[in-house]
C-alpha positions as CSV (number, residue, x, y, z in Angstrom):
1,M,17.1,29.1,7.8
2,Y,16.1,27.5,11.1
3,D,17.8,28.1,14.4
4,L,17.9,24.4,15.0
5,I,17.3,21.0,13.4
6,I,16.3,18.2,15.8
7,I,16.8,14.7,14.5
8,G,14.9,11.9,16.3
9,G,11.5,11.2,17.8
10,G,12.4,9.4,21.0
11,P,12.5,10.8,24.6
12,A,15.6,12.8,23.7
13,G,14.3,14.4,20.5
14,V,10.9,15.2,21.9
15,S,12.3,16.7,25.1
16,A,14.5,18.9,22.9
17,G,11.5,19.8,20.8
18,V,9.5,20.9,23.8
19,Y,12.3,23.0,25.2
20,A,13.0,24.5,21.8
21,S,9.4,25.7,21.6
22,R,9.4,27.1,25.1
23,K,12.6,28.9,24.3
24,Q,11.3,30.3,21.0
25,L,14.0,28.6,18.9
26,K,12.6,28.3,15.4
27,S,13.2,24.6,14.8
28,L,12.7,21.7,12.4
29,F,11.9,18.4,14.1
30,V,12.5,15.3,11.9
31,T,11.6,11.7,12.9
32,K,10.9,8.5,11.2
33,E,8.8,7.2,14.1
34,W,7.8,8.3,17.6
35,G,8.9,6.8,20.9
36,G,12.3,5.3,20.3
37,Q,13.2,1.8,21.2
38,S,10.7,1.5,24.0
39,T,7.8,1.1,21.6
40,V,8.6,-2.6,21.7
41,S,7.8,-2.8,25.5
42,T,4.3,-3.7,26.7
43,D,4.8,-2.4,30.2
44,I,7.4,0.3,31.1
45,Q,7.6,0.8,34.8
46,N,10.6,3.2,35.1
47,W,9.4,6.3,33.1
48,I,9.5,8.8,36.0
49,G,6.1,10.1,37.0
50,T,4.2,7.2,35.4
51,P,4.1,3.9,37.3
52,S,3.2,1.8,34.3
53,I,2.8,2.6,30.6
54,A,2.9,0.6,27.4
55,G,5.6,1.6,24.8
56,N,3.1,2.6,22.2
57,K,1.2,4.8,24.7
58,L,4.5,6.5,25.6
59,A,5.2,7.2,22.0
60,T,1.7,8.7,21.6
61,D,2.2,10.8,24.7
62,L,5.5,12.1,23.5
63,Q,4.1,13.0,20.1
64,N,1.1,14.8,21.7
65,H,3.3,16.7,24.1
66,L,5.4,18.1,21.3
67,E,2.5,18.9,19.0
68,T,0.8,20.7,21.9
69,Y,3.8,23.0,22.4
70,A,5.0,23.2,18.8
71,K,2.6,25.8,17.5
72,D,4.4,28.0,14.9
73,I,7.8,27.6,16.6
74,V,8.6,23.9,15.8
75,D,7.9,22.5,12.4
76,I,7.4,18.7,12.6
77,I,8.2,16.3,9.8
78,S,7.2,12.7,10.5
79,N,7.9,9.5,8.6
80,Q,11.2,10.8,7.3
81,T,14.9,10.2,8.1
82,V,17.9,12.4,7.7
83,T,20.1,10.7,5.0
84,A,22.9,13.3,5.0
85,L,24.1,16.2,7.0
86,N,26.5,18.7,5.4
87,K,28.4,21.8,6.6
88,M,27.4,25.0,5.0
89,E,29.1,28.4,5.3
90,D,26.4,29.7,7.6
91,G,25.3,26.4,9.3
92,Y,24.2,23.0,8.3
93,E,22.0,21.4,5.6
94,A,20.1,18.2,6.3
95,T,18.9,16.1,3.4
96,L,15.8,14.0,4.1
97,S,14.7,10.6,2.7
98,D,12.2,12.4,0.5
99,G,15.0,14.4,-1.1
100,S,14.1,17.7,0.5
101,T,16.8,19.8,2.1
102,H,16.6,22.1,5.1
103,K,19.1,24.5,6.6
104,A,19.8,25.5,10.2
105,K,22.4,27.3,12.3
106,A,22.6,24.4,14.7
107,V,21.8,20.7,14.9
108,L,20.8,18.3,17.7
109,I,21.3,14.7,16.8
110,A,19.0,12.5,18.9
111,S,18.6,9.7,16.4
112,G,19.0,6.8,18.9
113,S,20.2,3.4,18.1
114,S,18.8,-0.1,17.3
115,R,19.5,-3.2,19.4
116,R,21.4,-5.9,17.7
117,R,18.9,-8.7,17.1
118,L,19.2,-12.3,18.2
119,A,19.3,-14.0,14.9
120,I,18.3,-17.5,15.7
121,P,15.1,-19.5,14.9
122,K,11.9,-18.3,16.7
123,A,13.6,-15.3,18.3
124,D,11.5,-12.9,16.4
125,E,8.4,-15.0,16.8
126,F,8.7,-15.0,20.6
127,E,9.5,-11.3,21.0
128,H,7.1,-9.9,23.7
129,K,6.4,-13.5,24.6
130,G,9.5,-14.1,26.6
131,V,12.2,-12.7,24.3
132,T,13.0,-9.1,25.3
133,Y,15.6,-6.4,24.6
134,C,14.9,-4.2,27.6
135,A,15.5,-5.5,31.1
136,S,14.6,-2.1,32.7
137,C,11.3,-2.2,30.9
138,D,10.3,-5.8,31.1
139,G,12.4,-7.4,33.9
140,P,9.8,-7.2,36.7
141,I,7.4,-9.2,34.7
142,F,9.6,-12.2,35.2
143,A,9.7,-12.1,39.0
144,G,10.2,-15.5,40.5
145,Q,11.0,-17.1,37.1
146,D,14.1,-18.7,35.6
147,V,15.6,-16.5,32.9
148,A,18.6,-16.2,30.6
149,V,20.8,-13.3,29.5
150,V,22.5,-13.6,26.1
151,G,25.7,-11.5,26.0
152,G,28.8,-11.4,28.2
153,G,29.7,-7.7,28.0
154,N,29.1,-5.0,30.6
155,A,25.5,-4.6,29.4
156,G,24.8,-8.4,29.8
157,F,26.2,-8.5,33.3
158,E,24.4,-5.3,34.4
159,T,21.2,-6.8,33.1
160,A,21.9,-10.0,35.0
161,A,22.5,-8.0,38.2
162,Q,19.3,-6.2,37.8
163,L,17.3,-9.4,37.1
164,L,18.8,-11.1,40.2
165,A,16.8,-8.7,42.4
166,Y,13.6,-10.6,41.5
167,A,14.2,-13.6,39.2
168,K,14.4,-17.1,40.6
169,S,17.6,-17.7,38.7
170,V,19.7,-16.1,36.0
171,T,21.9,-17.9,33.5
172,L,24.2,-15.8,31.3
173,L,25.5,-17.2,28.0
174,Q,28.7,-15.9,26.4
175,R,29.6,-17.2,23.0
176,G,33.4,-16.9,23.4
177,D,35.8,-18.4,25.9
178,H,35.9,-15.3,28.2
179,Y,33.6,-12.6,29.4
180,K,34.0,-9.1,28.0
181,A,32.6,-7.3,31.0
182,D,34.9,-5.6,33.6
183,P,36.5,-8.4,35.7
184,V,35.3,-6.8,39.0
185,T,31.7,-6.8,37.6
186,V,32.0,-10.4,36.4
187,E,33.3,-11.6,39.8
188,K,30.6,-9.8,41.8
189,V,27.6,-10.9,39.6
190,L,28.8,-14.5,39.3
191,A,29.2,-14.7,43.1
192,H,25.4,-14.5,43.5
193,E,23.9,-17.8,44.6
194,N,21.2,-17.6,41.9
195,M,23.5,-16.8,39.1
196,T,25.2,-19.1,36.5
197,G,27.6,-18.1,33.8
198,L,28.2,-20.3,30.7
199,L,31.2,-19.7,28.4
200,N,31.5,-21.2,24.9
201,A,27.7,-21.2,24.8
202,E,26.2,-20.3,21.4
203,P,22.3,-19.8,21.3
204,I,20.9,-21.7,18.4
205,A,17.1,-21.7,18.9
206,V,14.3,-20.4,21.1
207,E,11.8,-23.0,22.2
208,G,8.2,-22.6,23.3
209,D,4.5,-22.9,22.4
210,K,2.6,-19.7,23.1
211,F,5.4,-18.3,25.3
212,V,9.1,-19.1,25.7
213,S,9.8,-22.3,27.5
214,G,13.5,-22.8,26.7
215,L,16.7,-21.7,25.0
216,K,18.6,-24.2,23.0
217,Y,22.4,-23.6,22.8
218,K,25.5,-25.4,21.6
219,D,28.7,-25.9,23.6
220,T,31.2,-24.6,21.0
221,Q,34.0,-26.8,22.5
222,T,32.2,-30.1,22.5
223,E,29.5,-29.4,19.9
224,E,27.0,-30.8,22.3
225,E,23.5,-29.2,22.2
226,K,21.6,-28.5,25.4
227,T,18.4,-26.7,26.4
228,L,17.9,-24.3,29.3
229,P,14.4,-24.5,30.8
230,I,13.7,-20.8,31.1
231,T,10.7,-18.5,30.5
232,G,12.6,-15.2,29.7
233,I,15.4,-14.4,27.4
234,F,17.1,-11.0,27.8
235,V,19.2,-10.1,24.8
236,E,22.3,-7.8,25.3
237,I,24.5,-8.3,22.3
238,G,25.2,-4.8,21.3
239,M,23.7,-1.6,19.9
240,I,23.8,-0.1,16.4
241,P,23.7,3.7,16.7
242,N,21.9,5.6,13.9
243,T,24.7,8.0,13.1
244,D,25.8,7.2,9.6
245,F,24.2,10.3,8.1
246,A,26.5,12.4,10.1
247,G,29.5,11.1,8.1
248,D,32.8,12.6,9.2
249,L,31.2,15.8,10.7
250,V,31.5,14.6,14.3
251,D,33.9,12.3,16.1
252,R,32.6,8.9,16.8
253,D,33.9,6.0,19.0
254,E,34.7,2.5,17.9
255,Y,31.0,1.6,18.0
256,N,30.0,4.7,15.9
257,R,28.5,6.4,18.9
258,I,28.9,10.2,18.8
259,K,31.4,11.5,21.3
260,I,30.0,14.3,23.4
261,D,31.1,16.6,26.2
262,P,29.0,15.4,29.1
263,W,28.7,18.9,30.6
264,T,27.1,20.4,27.5
265,Q,26.3,17.5,25.0
266,K,28.5,19.3,22.5
267,T,30.1,17.2,19.8
268,S,33.5,17.9,18.1
269,A,31.7,19.9,15.4
270,E,30.8,23.6,15.9
271,N,27.1,24.0,16.6
272,I,26.3,20.3,16.6
273,W,25.0,18.7,19.8
274,A,23.9,15.1,20.5
275,A,21.9,13.3,23.1
276,G,20.5,9.9,23.9
277,D,21.4,6.4,22.7
278,C,23.3,7.7,19.7
279,T,26.0,9.1,22.0
280,N,28.8,7.5,24.0
281,V,27.2,8.1,27.4
282,K,27.8,5.2,29.8
283,Y,24.2,4.4,30.6
284,H,21.3,4.3,28.1
285,Q,17.8,4.9,29.6
286,N,14.8,6.9,28.5
287,N,15.1,9.2,31.5
288,I,18.8,9.9,30.9
289,S,18.1,10.6,27.2
290,A,15.4,13.1,28.1
291,G,17.6,14.8,30.6
292,D,20.6,15.0,28.3
293,A,18.5,16.5,25.6
294,V,17.3,19.2,28.0
295,K,20.9,19.9,28.9
296,A,21.7,20.2,25.3
297,L,18.9,22.7,24.6
298,E,20.0,24.8,27.5
299,D,23.5,25.0,26.0
300,I,22.1,25.5,22.4
301,Y,20.1,28.5,23.6
302,V,23.1,30.0,25.3
303,A,25.2,29.5,22.1
304,L,22.7,30.9,19.7
305,K,21.0,33.7,21.7
306,T,23.4,35.0,24.3
307,K,26.8,34.9,22.7
C-alpha cells in the first residue's frame, strides 16, 4: 500500500513526484511518456529559469530531476498508462495498461490533455514547420510575419492577442457564424489594427513547400475557396483531457476536465487531488501546472501525515 499514486509525467506530475520524495511520501509514479504536451515544441522560451529549451530537452530534464530525488521513496513506472481507478475500502486501486494493479491511500491525477488536431491535408506534415499548437512556446519565432489562428473561442482570441505583440498581422478563422469567445474579448482583440477575424471560414488545406506558405479555406456561405498567404498557423480548437480512467470517481465539467478546489487542488472524491491540464483551471501553462502540483502535494502531506 503506497501513500500516493501520481499519474502523469509532465511538469505537474514530475513536480509532484519531486515533492513527494522530499516529503518522504512513499509513492508510485506512473507515466506513459515524459514532458507532457511541450515535447512537440522546438524552442520553449517561457519555462521559468530557462530562457530557451527544446521540448525534448525539457522532458529529459524533468525525468532526470525526478530520478535524482526518487531514491527508494518514489517508484517509477514508465511507458504505462492507468486504464482504471477504483475505490477500495482503505484507498484506491489503479490498474495499468500491462494489467498490474497498485494500491494507495491517495491519488494525484496529473494526466494532462491532448490538443485537438487540425484534421486537414498537410496539417500533420507541416507541424513544426509552420503549424503549431502552442503560441506561448512557438509564437516569438514568428515575429514580423503574417500568421493565422484557427479557432474562435477564448483560447483562439487569447492566442491572437498574444501574437499581436510581435506578428506583422494575425487572421483568426472561425468555422461558424459567430465567435465563441467572451464578447468583450472579441471586441478588444478585433479592434487591433493588425487583426482580422473571418467568420464562416472552414480551413481545408495547409499549403507550402518546406515550410507553411498559406492556409486554404472555404467560405461556408458562398462555398468559395480562398488562400491566406501566411507562414504560421496556430491551432486552438479545443483540448481532450486524459481523464476517462477516473470514471465517475470525480466530478468533471462538460469538457471532461476534473473539477478542483483551486485552494487545495482537491477533487470531489476523498483523497483524490488533480493538477495540470486535466483540470478545469482557467489557464493551462507548464509553470501553472507545476505550481498547482506543488500546491496539491502540500495539501496531500497535510491530509495524510498531520490529521
